[in-house]
LUMMIFI-450171 format. One record per residue: residue number from 1; residue in one letter; x, y negated, z of N, C-alpha, C in turn. Coordinates in Angstrom, 3 decimals. Example, Ala and Ser with C-alpha at 12.3 -4.5 7.8 and 13.67 -1.06 7.14 Angstrom:
// residues 2
NODE    n  res     neast    nnorth       nup    caeast   canorth      caup     ceast    cnorth       cup
NODE    1    A    13.190     5.690     7.800    12.300     4.500     7.800    13.200     3.300     7.800
NODE    2    S    12.850     2.250     7.080    13.670     1.060     7.140    12.900    -0.030     7.870
This chain:
// residues 280
NODE    n  res     neast    nnorth       nup    caeast   canorth      caup     ceast    cnorth       cup
NODE    1    M    34.921     5.025   -32.331    33.959     4.555   -33.341    32.547     4.847   -32.855
NODE    2    D    31.641     3.908   -33.087    30.262     4.067   -32.668    29.539     4.953   -33.672
NODE    3    D    29.102     6.139   -33.210    28.420     7.061   -34.126    26.916     6.962   -34.005
NODE    4    G    26.431     5.993   -33.186    24.997     5.750   -33.095    24.255     6.653   -32.129
NODE    5    R    24.918     7.620   -31.529    24.213     8.537   -30.615    24.208     7.960   -29.197
NODE    6    E    23.227     8.357   -28.391    23.119     7.954   -26.994    24.180     8.686   -26.184
NODE    7    P    25.013     7.996   -25.402    26.046     8.680   -24.636    25.437     9.570   -23.558
NODE    8    R    26.077    10.738   -23.356    25.657    11.624   -22.264    26.040    10.991   -20.937
NODE    9    D    25.380    11.452   -19.815    25.664    10.883   -18.504    27.142    10.961   -18.183
NODE   10    S    27.784    12.075   -18.571    29.197    12.269   -18.255    30.093    11.283   -18.988
NODE   11    E    29.533    10.648   -20.077    30.314     9.719   -20.864    30.091     8.268   -20.452
NODE   12    K    29.084     8.028   -19.638    28.787     6.677   -19.204    29.830     6.214   -18.183
NODE   13    I    30.126     4.917   -18.194    31.094     4.361   -17.264    30.442     4.218   -15.893
NODE   14    A    31.047     4.856   -14.888    30.494     4.807   -13.543    30.770     3.455   -12.903
NODE   15    R    29.779     2.943   -12.194    29.951     1.731   -11.404    30.200     2.120    -9.957
NODE   16    N    30.985     1.316    -9.277    31.224     1.514    -7.852    30.348     0.514    -7.107
NODE   17    L    29.390     1.023    -6.350    28.449     0.151    -5.654    28.731     0.133    -4.152
NODE   18    K    28.650    -1.048    -3.586    28.827    -1.266    -2.146    27.474    -1.614    -1.538
NODE   19    L    27.078    -0.868    -0.526    25.819    -1.099     0.168    26.097    -1.589     1.585
NODE   20    I    25.289    -2.504     2.055    25.284    -2.876     3.475    23.969    -2.385     4.047
NODE   21    L    24.071    -1.595     5.123    22.912    -0.913     5.688    22.670    -1.322     7.133
NODE   22    S    21.416    -1.298     7.519    21.037    -1.431     8.917    20.180    -0.220     9.266
NODE   23    Y    20.419     0.363    10.450    19.620     1.533    10.805    19.451     1.700    12.307
NODE   24    D    18.324     2.287    12.648    18.017     2.707    14.008    18.488     4.157    14.114
NODE   25    G    19.543     4.387    14.872    20.131     5.724    14.944    19.452     6.670    15.909
NODE   26    S    18.363     6.238    16.559    17.757     7.027    17.634    17.352     8.430    17.219
NODE   27    E    16.804     8.574    16.027    16.273     9.864    15.588    17.212    10.609    14.641
NODE   28    F    18.444    10.135    14.531    19.388    10.760    13.602    20.564    11.382    14.347
NODE   29    A    21.108    12.444    13.762    22.250    13.146    14.350    23.559    12.512    13.900
NODE   30    G    23.595    11.181    13.854    24.786    10.459    13.466    24.822    10.140    11.986
NODE   31    W    25.957     9.606    11.544    26.138     9.251    10.135    26.372    10.471     9.263
NODE   32    Q    27.337    11.311     9.637    27.836    12.365     8.754    26.801    13.448     8.463
NODE   33    V    26.722    13.837     7.190    25.779    14.864     6.768    26.037    16.162     7.518
NODE   34    Q    24.958    16.819     7.967    25.034    18.083     8.697    23.908    18.994     8.213
NODE   35    P    24.170    20.291     8.143    23.132    21.229     7.705    21.920    21.205     8.635
NODE   36    E    20.755    21.136     8.054    19.490    21.244     8.785    19.264    20.137     9.807
NODE   37    R    19.997    19.043     9.703    19.809    17.938    10.651    19.688    16.625     9.882
NODE   38    A    18.854    15.733    10.392    18.667    14.428     9.752    19.832    13.519    10.112
NODE   39    T    20.539    13.029     9.107    21.642    12.098     9.311    21.469    10.897     8.391
NODE   40    I    22.171     9.815     8.714    22.083     8.621     7.883    22.665     8.893     6.503
NODE   41    Q    23.852     9.485     6.449    24.506     9.768     5.172    23.667    10.706     4.315
NODE   42    G    23.148    11.756     4.925    22.344    12.720     4.181    21.052    12.120     3.648
NODE   43    T    20.405    11.294     4.474    19.155    10.655     4.046    19.407     9.663     2.919
NODE   44    L    20.497     8.918     3.019    20.839     7.970     1.960    21.187     8.696     0.663
NODE   45    A    21.949     9.790     0.764    22.313    10.572    -0.422    21.077    11.112    -1.115
NODE   46    S    20.106    11.576    -0.326    18.868    12.095    -0.888    18.096    11.004    -1.638
NODE   47    A    18.068     9.804    -1.062    17.365     8.693    -1.709    18.036     8.310    -3.025
NODE   48    I    19.355     8.289    -3.032    20.085     7.974    -4.272    19.815     9.048    -5.323
NODE   49    G    19.796    10.309    -4.892    19.515    11.401    -5.810    18.137    11.309    -6.431
NODE   50    R    17.145    10.949    -5.633    15.792    10.794    -6.157    15.706     9.660    -7.161
NODE   51    L    16.494     8.627    -6.924    16.444     7.459    -7.794    17.179     7.683    -9.111
NODE   52    T    18.304     8.411    -9.054    19.182     8.513   -10.231    19.289     9.914   -10.817
NODE   53    G    18.918    10.943   -10.047    19.119    12.321   -10.485    20.549    12.786   -10.289
NODE   54    E    21.379    11.947    -9.660    22.780    12.290    -9.441    22.989    12.909    -8.064
NODE   55    N    24.005    13.739    -7.965    24.377    14.352    -6.688    25.602    13.611    -6.159
NODE   56    V    25.382    12.603    -5.326    26.485    11.802    -4.794    26.418    11.804    -3.269
NODE   57    L    27.573    11.623    -2.639    27.639    11.526    -1.185    28.271    10.179    -0.837
NODE   58    P    27.455     9.199    -0.456    27.998     7.866    -0.147    28.976     7.936     1.020
NODE   59    Q    30.068     7.188     0.910    31.090     7.165     1.945    30.914     5.927     2.813
NODE   60    G    30.775     6.131     4.129    30.587     5.015     5.041    31.907     4.459     5.546
NODE   61    S    31.839     3.280     6.150    33.040     2.672     6.718    33.533     3.467     7.918
NODE   62    G    32.666     4.286     8.478    33.015     5.140     9.600    31.821     5.957    10.014
NODE   63    R    32.063     6.906    10.915    31.007     7.833    11.322    30.425     7.435    12.672
NODE   64    T    29.267     6.816    12.664    28.602     6.535    13.932    28.012     7.830    14.469
NODE   65    D    28.039     7.961    15.795    27.557     9.179    16.440    26.032     9.216    16.526
NODE   66    A    25.517    10.354    16.938    24.077    10.508    17.142    23.582     9.443    18.118
NODE   67    G    22.508     8.755    17.737    21.912     7.762    18.616    22.509     6.378    18.521
NODE   68    V    23.633     6.226    17.824    24.272     4.922    17.658    23.634     4.189    16.476
NODE   69    H    23.511     2.886    16.595    22.811     2.088    15.595    23.780     1.335    14.681
NODE   70    G    23.280     0.930    13.526    24.080     0.154    12.595    23.394    -1.158    12.269
NODE   71    L    24.084    -2.255    12.491    23.564    -3.559    12.082    24.056    -3.916    10.687
NODE   72    A    25.276    -3.482    10.372    25.858    -3.800     9.067    26.888    -2.736     8.688
NODE   73    Q    26.426    -1.487     8.615    27.279    -0.417     8.117    27.514    -0.646     6.626
NODE   74    V    28.690    -0.274     6.153    29.020    -0.414     4.736    29.235     0.970     4.134
NODE   75    A    28.691     1.195     2.964    28.858     2.468     2.257    29.162     2.182     0.791
NODE   76    T    29.916     3.077     0.173    30.196     2.965    -1.255    29.938     4.301    -1.939
NODE   77    F    29.573     4.230    -3.209    29.435     5.433    -4.032    29.505     5.009    -5.494
NODE   78    Q    29.832     5.966    -6.342    29.907     5.696    -7.772    28.699     6.296    -8.474
NODE   79    T    28.191     5.571    -9.431    27.005     6.021   -10.153    27.115     5.668   -11.629
NODE   80    S    26.571     6.546   -12.463    26.455     6.284   -13.895    25.038     5.857   -14.255
NODE   81    S    24.209     5.654   -13.240    22.821     5.272   -13.457    22.724     3.911   -14.139
NODE   82    S    21.679     3.751   -14.932    21.442     2.485   -15.628    20.620     1.512   -14.791
NODE   83    V    20.265     1.913   -13.548    19.487     1.014   -12.687    20.285    -0.269   -12.454
NODE   84    P    19.725    -1.442   -12.775    20.457    -2.702   -12.575    20.830    -2.893   -11.103
NODE   85    T    21.991    -3.478   -10.875    22.476    -3.685    -9.507    21.448    -4.436    -8.662
NODE   86    G    20.800    -5.418    -9.251    19.841    -6.227    -8.520    18.573    -5.496    -8.113
NODE   87    N    18.329    -4.310    -8.679    17.108    -3.558    -8.360    17.309    -2.504    -7.274
NODE   88    W    18.574    -2.273    -6.874    18.850    -1.169    -5.958    18.248    -1.364    -4.574
NODE   89    V    18.290    -2.565    -4.052    17.785    -2.792    -2.689    16.326    -2.369    -2.585
NODE   90    K    15.492    -2.884    -3.462    14.061    -2.537    -3.400    13.836    -1.063    -3.713
NODE   91    A    14.537    -0.552    -4.700    14.327     0.837    -5.107    14.679     1.811    -3.982
NODE   92    L    15.795     1.591    -3.311    16.182     2.486    -2.217    15.278     2.316    -1.008
NODE   93    N    14.928     1.082    -0.673    14.065     0.856     0.489    12.664     1.422     0.284
NODE   94    D    12.234     1.552    -0.963    10.941     2.178    -1.241    10.972     3.678    -0.956
NODE   95    I    12.166     4.269    -0.971    12.326     5.715    -0.761    12.736     6.039     0.667
NODE   96    L    13.616     5.243     1.227    14.166     5.518     2.552    13.120     5.372     3.656
NODE   97    P    13.299     6.086     4.771    12.403     5.883     5.911    12.610     4.496     6.503
NODE   98    A    11.616     4.024     7.247    11.669     2.662     7.786    12.850     2.458     8.733
NODE   99    A    13.399     3.527     9.278    14.519     3.412    10.218    15.834     3.076     9.531
NODE  100    I    15.865     3.140     8.198    17.073     2.796     7.437    16.709     1.746     6.400
NODE  101    R    17.404     0.627     6.424    17.156    -0.428     5.448    18.459    -0.791     4.739
NODE  102    V    18.359    -0.914     3.425    19.471    -1.420     2.634    19.326    -2.937     2.578
NODE  103    L    20.342    -3.646     3.030    20.284    -5.102     3.093    20.858    -5.760     1.839
NODE  104    E    21.936    -5.169     1.319    22.594    -5.734     0.130    23.194    -4.614    -0.711
NODE  105    V    23.248    -4.834    -2.007    23.957    -3.939    -2.930    24.742    -4.811    -3.898
NODE  106    A    26.018    -4.460    -4.102    26.856    -5.218    -5.030    27.799    -4.273    -5.755
NODE  107    E    28.097    -4.590    -6.998    29.096    -3.821    -7.731    30.473    -4.341    -7.342
NODE  108    V    31.382    -3.408    -7.032    32.719    -3.789    -6.583    33.767    -3.090    -7.435
NODE  109    A    35.018    -3.471    -7.247    36.116    -2.875    -8.009    36.166    -1.376    -7.775
NODE  110    R    36.598    -0.643    -8.767    36.590     0.814    -8.706    37.413     1.348    -7.531
NODE  111    E    38.479     0.643    -7.175    39.353     1.130    -6.109    38.830     0.794    -4.710
NODE  112    F    37.781    -0.026    -4.609    37.248    -0.382    -3.295    36.582     0.832    -2.648
NODE  113    H    36.887     1.066    -1.360    36.333     2.201    -0.621    35.883     1.700     0.742
NODE  114    A    34.665     2.053     1.133    34.083     1.528     2.364    34.970     1.770     3.577
NODE  115    R    35.588     2.933     3.650    36.428     3.265     4.814    37.882     2.864     4.609
NODE  116    K    38.462     3.278     3.488    39.894     3.059     3.276    40.253     1.583     3.114
NODE  117    S    39.323     0.780     2.632    39.608    -0.642     2.394    39.336    -1.508     3.622
NODE  118    A    38.726    -0.943     4.656    38.360    -1.730     5.840    39.600    -2.220     6.578
NODE  119    R    39.537    -3.455     7.064    40.641    -4.049     7.808    40.280    -4.323     9.267
NODE  120    A    39.018    -4.446     9.572    38.588    -4.684    10.956    37.114    -4.332    11.092
NODE  121    K    36.736    -4.000    12.322    35.336    -3.696    12.620    34.953    -4.348    13.936
NODE  122    T    33.674    -4.616    14.063    33.147    -5.160    15.310    32.021    -4.262    15.811
NODE  123    Y    32.107    -3.913    17.087    31.054    -3.153    17.752    30.457    -3.983    18.873
NODE  124    V    29.181    -3.777    19.115    28.478    -4.443    20.203    27.829    -3.372    21.081
NODE  125    Y    27.960    -3.536    22.402    27.289    -2.621    23.336    26.389    -3.459    24.239
NODE  126    R    25.119    -3.056    24.327    24.124    -3.812    25.090    23.705    -3.066    26.359
NODE  127    M    23.859    -3.742    27.480    23.425    -3.214    28.766    22.284    -4.087    29.285
NODE  128    Y    21.178    -3.460    29.677    20.038    -4.222    30.190    20.102    -4.222    31.707
NODE  129    R    20.157    -5.426    32.304    20.405    -5.554    33.730    19.150    -5.834    34.546
NODE  130    G    18.020    -6.050    33.881    16.793    -6.325    34.613    16.290    -5.109    35.373
NODE  131    A    15.431    -5.348    36.362    14.915    -4.257    37.197    14.079    -3.272    36.389
NODE  132    I    13.298    -3.790    35.457    12.432    -2.947    34.631    12.782    -3.179    33.172
NODE  133    C    13.147    -2.104    32.482    13.492    -2.222    31.067    12.222    -2.132    30.227
NODE  134    P    11.940    -3.117    29.384    10.767    -3.048    28.509    10.822    -1.786    27.651
NODE  135    P     9.701    -1.093    27.499     9.707     0.157    26.738    10.175     0.003    25.298
NODE  136    F     9.999    -1.196    24.731    10.400    -1.394    23.339    11.894    -1.675    23.193
NODE  137    L    12.587    -1.770    24.340    14.035    -1.935    24.325    14.763    -0.672    24.765
NODE  138    A    14.033     0.247    25.362    14.656     1.368    26.063    15.607     2.189    25.201
NODE  139    R    15.322     2.320    23.915    16.177     3.145    23.044    17.380     2.375    22.504
NODE  140    Y    17.449     1.090    22.823    18.460     0.240    22.195    19.410    -0.428    23.187
NODE  141    V    19.321    -0.037    24.449    20.190    -0.581    25.492    20.501     0.521    26.505
NODE  142    W    21.508     0.278    27.321    21.736     1.110    28.505    21.135     0.351    29.679
NODE  143    H    20.086     0.907    30.268    19.454     0.240    31.398    20.262     0.512    32.654
NODE  144    Y    20.871    -0.539    33.208    21.664    -0.406    34.431    21.324    -1.583    35.348
NODE  145    P    20.307    -1.416    36.213    19.841    -2.524    37.053    20.589    -2.660    38.378
NODE  146    F    21.596    -1.837    38.604    22.278    -1.791    39.899    23.352    -2.876    40.000
NODE  147    P    23.778    -3.205    41.225    24.755    -4.295    41.404    26.068    -4.047    40.657
NODE  148    L    26.565    -5.094    40.005    27.849    -5.051    39.307    28.550    -6.397    39.468
NODE  149    D    29.862    -6.349    39.596    30.660    -7.563    39.568    30.961    -7.853    38.093
NODE  150    E    30.090    -8.614    37.466    30.220    -8.864    36.034    31.476    -9.673    35.721
NODE  151    K    31.876   -10.564    36.618    33.090   -11.341    36.400    34.312   -10.436    36.311
NODE  152    A    34.357    -9.410    37.155    35.481    -8.471    37.132    35.503    -7.700    35.814
NODE  153    M    34.319    -7.378    35.283    34.244    -6.668    34.002    34.718    -7.561    32.858
NODE  154    V    34.382    -8.848    32.928    34.844    -9.805    31.919    36.369    -9.846    31.915
NODE  155    E    36.961    -9.888    33.095    38.422    -9.955    33.203    39.074    -8.659    32.735
NODE  156    A    38.467    -7.514    33.058    39.028    -6.226    32.648    38.996    -6.063    31.137
NODE  157    A    37.961    -6.602    30.496    37.833    -6.466    29.042    39.017    -7.091    28.314
NODE  158    R    39.593    -8.132    28.895    40.720    -8.813    28.241    41.987    -7.961    28.231
NODE  159    I    42.049    -6.983    29.119    43.250    -6.151    29.230    43.517    -5.373    27.944
NODE  160    V    42.473    -4.995    27.232    42.661    -4.131    26.065    43.025    -4.891    24.792
NODE  161    V    43.017    -6.223    24.845    43.381    -6.999    23.659    44.861    -6.780    23.349
NODE  162    G    45.159    -6.544    22.082    46.527    -6.294    21.652    46.683    -4.901    21.086
NODE  163    V    47.911    -4.462    20.936    48.219    -3.148    20.379    48.454    -2.175    21.535
NODE  164    H    47.646    -1.122    21.595    47.750    -0.155    22.696    47.498     1.259    22.179
NODE  165    D    47.978     2.211    22.928    47.615     3.614    22.711    46.358     3.874    23.540
NODE  166    F    45.250     4.204    22.861    43.953     4.345    23.527    43.574     5.808    23.792
NODE  167    T    44.566     6.659    23.963    44.288     8.079    24.227    43.369     8.258    25.425
NODE  168    S    43.522     7.441    26.456    42.692     7.575    27.660    41.212     7.329    27.372
NODE  169    F    40.932     6.673    26.262    39.548     6.326    25.936    39.045     7.047    24.686
NODE  170    A    39.778     8.032    24.229    39.393     8.803    23.047    38.778    10.126    23.459
NODE  171    A    37.764    10.559    22.730    37.179    11.875    22.986    38.243    12.947    22.758
NODE  172    V    38.223    13.961    23.597    39.148    15.079    23.413    38.697    15.861    22.185
NODE  173    D    39.565    15.935    21.185    39.213    16.547    19.903    40.338    17.477    19.463
NODE  174    P    40.336    18.726    19.952    41.426    19.651    19.632    41.519    20.001    18.150
NODE  175    D    40.435    19.805    17.399    40.427    20.147    15.977    40.735    18.959    15.086
NODE  176    R    41.190    17.865    15.688    41.349    16.620    14.941    42.317    16.740    13.769
NODE  177    V    43.495    17.322    14.012    44.499    17.415    12.947    43.971    18.251    11.786
NODE  178    E    43.315    19.381    12.106    42.758    20.230    11.046    41.659    19.500    10.291
NODE  179    R    40.825    18.751    11.017    39.741    18.003    10.379    40.294    16.950     9.428
NODE  180    I    41.361    16.284     9.846    41.991    15.274     8.996    42.497    15.909     7.705
NODE  181    A    43.136    17.085     7.854    43.692    17.766     6.689    42.607    18.192     5.705
NODE  182    Q    41.442    18.564     6.230    40.352    19.013     5.381    39.580    17.861     4.758
NODE  183    D    39.813    16.653     5.258    39.018    15.507     4.805    39.899    14.462     4.129
NODE  184    G    40.668    14.933     3.165    41.470    14.000     2.389    42.670    13.458     3.119
NODE  185    S    43.135    14.188     4.156    44.310    13.788     4.916    44.161    12.396     5.508
NODE  186    L    42.933    12.096     5.974    42.693    10.788     6.562    42.108    10.931     7.947
NODE  187    D    42.528    10.025     8.811    41.975     9.964    10.159    40.962     8.831    10.184
NODE  188    H    39.716     9.171    10.349    38.672     8.151    10.317    38.651     7.331    11.587
NODE  189    G    39.329     7.730    12.582    39.206     7.070    13.862    37.822     7.308    14.408
NODE  190    D    37.349     6.450    15.236    36.009     6.563    15.837    35.005     6.211    14.845
NODE  191    H    34.719     5.760    14.296    33.827     5.212    13.348    34.733     4.497    12.407
NODE  192    G    35.915     4.851    12.340    36.917     4.812    11.615    37.945     4.100    10.908
NODE  193    E    39.127     4.209    11.370    40.237     3.575    10.660    40.969     4.635     9.861
NODE  194    A    41.085     4.430     8.562    41.809     5.383     7.725    43.303     5.278     7.995
NODE  195    R    43.945     6.431     8.130    45.367     6.433     8.415    46.043     7.457     7.524
NODE  196    G    47.359     7.412     7.472    48.101     8.284     6.579    48.071     9.724     6.995
NODE  197    K    48.627    10.579     6.112    48.532    12.027     6.227    48.962    12.564     7.580
NODE  198    S    50.110    12.128     8.084    50.614    12.686     9.335    50.412    11.741    10.508
NODE  199    Q    49.696    10.652    10.288    49.546     9.646    11.334    48.298     9.925    12.158
NODE  200    T    48.457    10.758    13.170    47.345    11.042    14.064    47.493    10.246    15.353
NODE  201    T    48.160     9.118    15.269    48.382     8.269    16.431    47.070     7.705    16.967
NODE  202    N    47.034     7.468    18.272    45.873     6.845    18.900    46.109     5.365    19.166
NODE  203    V    47.121     4.793    18.527    47.402     3.362    18.677    46.435     2.570    17.805
NODE  204    R    45.818     1.565    18.400    44.909     0.681    17.681    45.177    -0.751    18.120
NODE  205    T    44.771    -1.697    17.284    44.904    -3.117    17.605    43.527    -3.690    17.907
NODE  206    I    43.366    -4.267    19.084    42.115    -4.931    19.452    42.331    -6.436    19.383
NODE  207    F    41.530    -7.098    18.570    41.663    -8.534    18.354    40.900    -9.356    19.394
NODE  208    S    39.763    -8.847    19.827    38.980    -9.533    20.858    38.138    -8.514    21.614
NODE  209    S    37.885    -8.821    22.890    37.159    -7.897    23.763    36.493    -8.732    24.845
NODE  210    D    35.162    -8.880    24.779    34.464    -9.818    25.656    33.114    -9.283    26.136
NODE  211    W    32.841    -9.511    27.416    31.506    -9.314    27.984    30.838   -10.686    28.104
NODE  212    E    29.527   -10.739    27.835    28.811   -12.002    27.927    27.373   -11.750    28.342
NODE  213    R    26.883   -12.576    29.265    25.488   -12.514    29.693    24.589   -13.217    28.688
NODE  214    S    23.447   -12.594    28.371    22.429   -13.218    27.541    21.076   -12.822    28.106
NODE  215    G    20.517   -13.674    28.962    19.273   -13.325    29.638    19.479   -12.117    30.532
NODE  216    D    18.653   -11.090    30.361    18.770    -9.868    31.151    19.769    -8.884    30.565
NODE  217    Q    20.400    -9.245    29.472    21.360    -8.330    28.858    22.796    -8.770    29.129
NODE  218    F    23.646    -7.783    29.365    25.079    -7.986    29.522    25.708    -7.288    28.328
NODE  219    I    26.334    -8.053    27.460    26.703    -7.564    26.129    28.220    -7.540    25.959
NODE  220    Y    28.722    -6.390    25.528    30.148    -6.229    25.249    30.367    -6.266    23.739
NODE  221    T    31.267    -7.119    23.292    31.602    -7.229    21.872    33.100    -7.008    21.712
NODE  222    V    33.462    -6.067    20.844    34.871    -5.751    20.632    35.162    -5.690    19.133
NODE  223    R    36.249    -6.333    18.744    36.673    -6.367    17.344    38.082    -5.805    17.259
NODE  224    G    38.282    -4.842    16.355    39.594    -4.211    16.264    39.888    -3.660    14.890
NODE  225    S    41.119    -3.204    14.714    41.553    -2.648    13.423    40.906    -1.306    13.149
NODE  226    G    40.513    -0.610    14.194    39.877     0.699    14.070    39.602     1.239    15.459
NODE  227    F    38.774     2.281    15.523    38.359     2.800    16.820    38.375     4.328    16.806
NODE  228    L    38.816     4.896    17.910    38.840     6.342    18.064    37.454     6.855    18.420
NODE  229    H    37.272     8.165    18.294    35.990     8.782    18.590    35.592     8.518    20.047
NODE  230    H    34.425     7.932    20.249    33.879     7.585    21.564    34.637     6.465    22.265
NODE  231    M    35.566     5.827    21.576    36.423     4.841    22.244    35.634     3.700    22.882
NODE  232    V    34.706     3.104    22.153    33.967     1.965    22.695    33.113     2.398    23.879
NODE  233    R    32.436     3.514    23.760    31.579     3.981    24.846    32.392     4.394    26.071
NODE  234    N    33.592     4.912    25.859    34.444     5.266    26.991    35.015     4.024    27.663
NODE  235    L    35.308     2.998    26.877    35.714     1.721    27.463    34.598     1.148    28.325
NODE  236    V    33.372     1.155    27.801    32.233     0.624    28.556    32.047     1.400    29.859
NODE  237    G    32.151     2.723    29.790    31.998     3.531    30.994    33.056     3.232    32.039
NODE  238    T    34.247     2.859    31.592    35.330     2.527    32.522    35.191     1.102    33.042
NODE  239    F    34.757     0.176    32.188    34.465    -1.181    32.659    33.403    -1.149    33.756
NODE  240    L    32.457    -0.236    33.613    31.401    -0.110    34.623    31.994     0.206    35.996
NODE  241    L    33.011     1.059    36.032    33.657     1.401    37.302    34.338     0.187    37.916
NODE  242    V    34.843    -0.700    37.063    35.412    -1.953    37.566    34.305    -2.801    38.165
NODE  243    G    33.180    -2.880    37.481    32.053    -3.651    37.984    31.505    -3.121    39.296
NODE  244    K    31.566    -1.816    39.487    31.078    -1.202    40.720    32.087    -1.335    41.862
NODE  245    G    33.312    -1.731    41.546    34.343    -1.860    42.572    35.131    -0.590    42.794
NODE  246    T    34.852     0.439    42.015    35.587     1.701    42.119    37.019     1.535    41.610
NODE  247    L    37.173     0.685    40.593    38.486     0.380    40.019    38.710    -1.130    40.042
NODE  248    N    39.992    -1.538    40.010    40.311    -2.944    39.825    41.133    -3.103    38.542
NODE  249    G    41.564    -4.319    38.280    42.301    -4.574    37.049    43.580    -3.763    36.945
NODE  250    E    44.309    -3.614    38.056    45.539    -2.825    38.042    45.246    -1.366    37.746
NODE  251    D    44.148    -0.852    38.306    43.749     0.529    38.022    43.454     0.709    36.544
NODE  252    F    42.787    -0.285    35.961    42.439    -0.196    34.540    43.704    -0.156    33.685
NODE  253    C    44.668    -0.998    34.028    45.938    -0.998    33.300    46.625     0.353    33.405
NODE  254    A    46.565     0.956    34.603    47.196     2.257    34.810    46.516     3.337    33.975
NODE  255    I    45.194     3.244    33.854    44.449     4.216    33.038    44.837     4.065    31.572
NODE  256    L    44.940     2.845    31.100    45.335     2.593    29.720    46.722     3.178    29.442
NODE  257    S    47.625     3.025    30.398    48.994     3.519    30.228    49.099     5.033    30.374
NODE  258    A    48.138     5.635    31.079    48.217     7.073    31.387    48.082     7.958    30.158
NODE  259    R    47.355     7.481    29.153    47.110     8.271    27.939    46.500     9.632    28.303
NODE  260    D    45.527     9.575    29.186    44.897    10.790    29.714    43.399    10.530    29.832
NODE  261    R    42.599    11.198    28.999    41.155    10.970    28.987    40.522    11.206    30.354
NODE  262    S    41.031    12.155    31.122    40.416    12.486    32.413    40.574    11.366    33.432
NODE  263    S    41.455    10.402    33.171    41.667     9.317    34.129    40.651     8.186    33.964
NODE  264    A    39.961     8.142    32.834    39.023     7.052    32.545    37.603     7.427    32.955
NODE  265    G    36.691     6.482    32.768    35.301     6.675    33.168    34.510     7.536    32.199
NODE  266    A    33.262     7.783    32.573    32.366     8.599    31.751    31.971     7.840    30.484
NODE  267    T    31.521     8.590    29.489    31.085     8.006    28.222    29.723     7.337    28.394
NODE  268    A    29.627     6.071    28.043    28.352     5.352    28.135    27.352     5.926    27.131
NODE  269    P    26.054     5.818    27.419    25.034     6.353    26.508    25.118     5.748    25.105
NODE  270    A    24.747     6.549    24.102    24.878     6.137    22.705    23.938     5.000    22.326
NODE  271    G    22.762     4.949    22.928    21.726     4.022    22.476    22.081     2.553    22.563
NODE  272    G    23.043     2.194    23.415    23.404     0.788    23.556    24.424     0.303    22.553
NODE  273    L    24.955     1.217    21.718    26.065     0.864    20.822    25.600     0.563    19.400
NODE  274    Y    26.192    -0.494    18.817    25.871    -0.926    17.461    27.156    -1.194    16.689
NODE  275    L    27.228    -0.686    15.459    28.265    -1.127    14.527    27.763    -2.449    13.959
NODE  276    A    28.440    -3.545    14.322    27.912    -4.869    14.000    28.468    -5.461    12.722
NODE  277    G    29.659    -5.025    12.308    30.221    -5.602    11.096    31.522    -4.951    10.696
NODE  278    V    31.823    -5.014     9.395    33.061    -4.467     8.845    33.699    -5.552     7.983
NODE  279    E    35.020    -5.721     8.134    35.744    -6.747     7.382    36.710    -6.094     6.399
NODE  280    Y    36.869    -6.741     5.238    37.727    -6.221     4.174    38.713    -7.282     3.717
């Protein structure tokens, strides 16, 4: 029965909001909130708190590492705020630093979750092949002006398409099982695929994997069901060895089958990597 009184915040019906974000990760210690360090998640949470007075921690589709950029990261959070959905983009962008922009905000079903509901993600890695890298690009590409057999790298990229165990390309993480248990019994993957309680498998499905020249840039685009920690950057570092002639296609296949991180190449620099899109 309506008693005419204003409902308390705890009595208001919470909305589930979905945000699409773009950010320059150069000056941030990654997505995940960390004590005394600037992160995307922490900065966004602070902006939401200033706007609504609520203490919320937005959940991203995955955890991008320090220095990695987002073209279309997705985050969700619940709010009892009366701020109209259509006003959130401007309101948050007025508070957030210029390195983080909210592109879209929409109200979604209560059960929708940025990470758990994701079905596929696309990452892009940019390598600058020109002799001199423009200073305004330097933080957003891996400058590699040395000789490479780009055709061989294109062919090697196709090897990873399909369902594979990507242990050879995953960061060594001895605390992974404990971290999963402490974080809702979910494995975020690299920037993350949610998995069941005991499923710490490194098997992932890659739908497409392509290198393409665009002017002075050589660009790797990979779309998959989920990604392990450092997986894309470790793939790029190993493709580079193919381009240098250190490895061939058969060697790459052997590394994939080895399930041994020490057999693969070095981790490519963070600045060239972008989370380009998330599918639901």
